[in-house]
Wavefront OBJ file of the C-alpha trace (Angstrom):
o trace
v 5.942 8.091 0.257
v 9.066 5.957 0.588
v 11.182 9.107 0.824
v 9.494 9.835 4.151
v 11.117 6.710 5.642
v 14.686 7.870 5.010
v 16.719 9.154 7.953
v 17.928 12.336 6.265
v 14.459 13.467 5.143
v 12.181 15.561 7.332
v 8.793 13.899 7.775
v 6.411 16.294 6.040
v 3.048 14.806 5.006
v 2.050 16.730 1.886
v -0.807 16.411 -0.599
v 1.326 14.194 -2.851
v 1.958 11.725 -0.010
v -1.708 11.774 1.012
v -2.798 11.026 -2.563
v -0.315 8.138 -2.801
v -1.506 6.762 0.555
v -5.170 6.907 -0.449
v -4.441 5.176 -3.773
v -2.409 2.463 -2.033
v -5.176 1.933 0.521
v -7.766 1.679 -2.265
v -5.685 -0.848 -4.228
v -5.029 -3.038 -1.173
v -8.752 -3.207 -0.405
v -9.846 -4.049 -3.951
v -11.324 -7.388 -4.963
v -8.250 -8.977 -6.655
v -6.169 -8.524 -3.497
v -8.806 -9.779 -1.072
v -9.874 -12.832 -3.083
v -9.944 -16.261 -1.463
v -7.318 -18.736 -2.700
v -8.417 -21.356 -5.198
v -7.438 -25.018 -5.262
v -6.157 -27.380 -2.616
v -2.422 -26.611 -2.870
v -0.456 -24.747 -0.220
v -0.177 -20.990 -0.494
v 1.803 -18.262 1.234
l 1 2 3 4 5 6 7 8 9 10 11 12 13 14 15 16 17 18 19 20 21 22 23 24 25 26 27 28 29 30 31 32 33 34 35 36 37 38 39 40 41 42 43 44
């Protein structure tokens, strides 16, 4: 998917890019990513 952001590459959304996008979307929405922070210390 990162190849699609380069200037010299034609933007062509293929099955491989779609599969990578769906996997990335699934991982970003999973429980470990969306967990609330623990403790009273600052976080970024």
